[in-house]
N, C-alpha and C positions, 0 to 999 in steps of 0.2 A: 525525371524527378521534379522538375520545376513546374508547378501549376499555379502558383499564386500570382496575383497581379497587383501592380501599383495602382493606387486610386486614380491617378491622372493619366494612366496609359490608355491610349485610344486604340482598342483592339480592331475596331472596324477600319479606322484610318490606316493602321499598320497593314491590315489584310488587303485593303484597296491598293496600297503602295506596292506590296509584294506582287499582286496580280498585274498591276501596270508594268512593273519591271519585267515580269515573266513574259508578258505579251510583247513588250518592246523587243525582246530577244527571240520572238517567234517560237516560244517554248510552250509545250503543253504541260498540264499539271503532272502527267505521267512522266514526261521527260525530266522535269525538275525533281520529282520524287525519286526517279532512278539515280540521278546524280547524288542525291542525299541518302540513298539506301533506306527510304521510308515509303509509306503508301501514298498513293495519289489522294486518298481521302484526307490524310493529314494536311496536305496542301490546300484542299478544298475548305477544310475547317479554318485554316489560317485566313484564307482569302475572304471568308464570310465573317470573320471576327469572332467565331465561336471559341477558338483557342489561339494561343501564340506558339511560335516555334520553341522547341525545347532548347534550353540553354546549351546543351551539348553540341548542337549543330548550327548555332547562330553564326559563328565565324565562317563555316563552310558555306552557308546560305549567302552571307554577305559577299564572299569571294565570287560565287557564281553570279550574283546579281550586280557585282562591281560597285558595291556601296560599303559604307562603314556601319558598324553596329549602332552608332549614335543615330545615323540617318534611318536605319531600319526601325529602331525602337521609338523614333519620333515621327514615323510616317513620312519620311522624306525631309523633314525640317532638321536643320543643324542648330542645336541649342548649345549655347555656351553658358556654363555655370562655374562658379568657383568650386574647385575640386578639393575635397577634404580627405586626409589620410585615414585609412581603415587599418588599424594595427591588428596583427594576429593575436596579440595578447588580449585585446578587447573581445575578439570573437571567442577565444577560449574562455574568458571570464563570463561571457554571455551564456555559454553552454554549462559552465559550472554553476551559474545562478539557477538554471533549471534543476540541476542536481540538488541544490540547496533548498529549493521549494519542496522537492520530494523528501529531503532529509528532515526539514523542520516542520512541514505540514503533514507529512505522511503520504504514502503512495495511494491511499484510498480517499484522500481529501478531495473535496469538490474542486478546490482551486487547482490542485495538481492535475487531476484527471481532466478537468476542462481545458487546461493549458495544453496538455499533451494531445488531447483529442482535436483541439483547434489546429495545432501544428500538423498533426497527421493528416487532417482533412485538407488543409491549405497546400501542403507539400506532397500529398499523395504517397506517403511512406510511413513506416513505423519508427517514430522518434527513439523510443527506448532501445529497440534492437539496433538501430543505426548508431546510437551513441556507444553501444557496447562493442559493435563489430566494425563500424566504418567511421570512426570519429574524425580522422583526417579528411575523409571525403566530405563530411558535413562542413568542416572548417573551410575547405576549398570551395564548396558550394556557396557559402555565405560571402566569401571574398569575391568570387566571380560575380555573384548577383550584385554586390556592392559596386563593383566596377561598371557593370553593364546597365543597371537600373537606377543607381543613385549617384553616378558620376564620382565615385570614390577612387582614391589612389591607394595602391598597395605597393609596398616596398619589397622587392625581390629578396634582398638580404634578410629582411624580417621573416619572410616565408622560408628561406633556406635554413635559418637558424631554429625554426619551430616545427618543420616538417621532416619526417623520415622517409616518406614515400617519394621516390624520385619521379614517378609518373605524375603524382599530384603537383609536385614542384613545376614540372614541365608544362602541365596544363595551365596552371596559374600564370606562369611566365608568358605563355602564349597570349593570354588575355591582357596582361600588363603591357606587353609590347604593342598589342593591337589598340588598346585604349590610349597609348601615348600618341598614336597617329592622329587622334581626334583633337588633341590640344593645339 
């Protein structure tokens, strides 16, 4: 689901780092792919900087390579930044704002259509369908991206009070615990 990139993320540097670690473990692309249940072509695309690992497998990749997500996403460098809270209510308000653009400007307005098309293209999914059917998944995706890419902190009690889906809570909690290790 995640295909967007941060402006300052070095895909080539990340790819070289993945390749270096894989080779240090005397692992082929196919062997790494098998451990992650993906194709070796995906590994090749990461290592050339064409794409980045999907957010859903970053923690497993880090476990296999014996690194932290921070190290992976920074091509081996450990960056320390001040961490800022990302509240679930802010994520919900953000998605409500999208609905307000549709409500006030109309679903056929250039602004709304352009916004939705941009999100669909960057994220490689249908925003309107996802908002209708998978709202909590979208919220979780934003929270996890915030933790992984923007060094944000998410409070598990905030998550538990705003999410109904136990699986989503568990996934978010896994990332919360993993990012705590980076501090």
